[in-house]
N, C-alpha and C positions, 0 to 999 in steps of 0.2 A: 393774231394772238401769239404771244410769246410762250414758248414751253420752258418750264423751269427745269434746270438740270438737277438731278438727284445723284449724289455720290454714293456708290456702293462700297461697303467695307466696314471695318471696325474703327472706332475712335480709340485714341490712346487710353482714355479712362476705362473703356470696356476691356481692353487688352490687359491693363494693370490689374483690374478686378479679377479677371480669369486666372492670371498668374498667382494672385494672392489666394484665391480659393483652392487652386491646385496645390500650392505649398502648404496650406492649412490642412488639407486632407492627408498629405504625405506625412506631416508631423504627427497627426493623430494616429495614423496607422503605425508609425514607428514607435510611438509611445506604448501601444498595446502589446508589442512583441515580447518585451521582458515579462510582462504579467502573464501572458499565455505560456511562456516557457516555464515559469515558476509553477503555474497550475498543472502543467503537464508532468513536471517532475514530482509534484506532490501526489498526483493521481497514480503515477507509476509506482511510487513507493508503497502507497496504500494497497494497490493491486498485488504487488509482490508479497506484502505482509499477509494479506487475506488469503492468497494462494498457499503460502507456507502453512498457515494455521489450518486451512481446510485439508490440505494434504496430510498433515500430522493427525488431525482428528479422525480422518477416514482410516488411516493406518492403525491407530489405537482401537477404534471401534471394530475394525476387522479382526482383531485378536480375540475378541469375545470376553465375557465377564471373568472367566476363570484365569485368563492370562494377564489381567490388569494388576500385576504386581511389579514392583521395581526390578526384581531379578529378571523377569520375563521381558519387560520393556527394554532392559539393557541388552539381553541376548538377541532381541530382534533389531537392535540398533535404533530404537526410537527415543532413548534418552541418553545423556552423556554418561551418567553413573548412578549408582543407587544412593549417593549422598543427596540429602534433601537441601534445598535452598530456602525452604519455609515448610510449615506443617503440611505434609502429604504433597509437596510440590517438588518437582524434579526438573532439571535443566535439559533442554535439547538444543542448546546453542550451536554445538559443533557435531551433533550426532549423525548428520547425513552429509558430511563433507566429501565423501567419495563421489556422490552424485552432484556435488556442488549446489546442494539444496539446503544447506544449513543457514540459519538466520545470520550468523556471523559472516558468511561469505556473500550473501545476497543483499543485505541491508546495511546502511551506515550505523555502526554501533548496535548491530542487531543481536538480540537475545530472545530465547524462547523458553517457556516453562509449560510443564504438564502437571495439572493438579487433579488428584484422584480422591474423591470423597465418597464414603459409604452413606447413601441417602436413606435407604431402608434395607431390610434384611437381604433382599436379592436385587438391589438396585444401586448402581454406582454412577456418580456424576463425574464426567471428565471435562475439565476446562483447559483450553489451550490459550496461552497468551503470547503474543509476539510483540516485542518492544523494539523501537528503533528511534533514531535521531533525525529530525527534519529541521534544518536551519537552526540548530542549537537547542531545539525544544524536543522533549521526550514525547513520543507518540506510542500508542499501543492498539492492537487489534485483539479482541477476545471472542472466542467461540466455545460453545459448550454442547455436550450431548449427554444423554442418559444411556447406560448400558445395563440391560437386564440379564439375569441368570435364567435362561430359558431351558 
């Protein structure tokens, strides 16, 4: 009886197929990197804006009902000036530049506003808005709280 010889190894077709699959995987991986970088940048800007808004609202809330006046907010460094940018709305775009925490310093085209509204006799609503630019589009984060006269 004759024994047949079997050759061990890879054929040229198998080798080319493996190289093709490896190259395809590398191209797909490389194509996702710019998308991941853009998503990370977007998330970073939203996190910074949210953090600034939360910091500002906690500082304003900490003053209490009686101190929610433009003059008091300026004296505590929480708004830029007593000049309104809209009805009952004040800018805090550059108010905390000493701590490098102002929207203008942290965000691209960053601005911030504080709006104080009298909701009821002993209740005020404070709304903080942080605006910024992301790839040429205007974005904003808004947080609000109620402050009671206790």
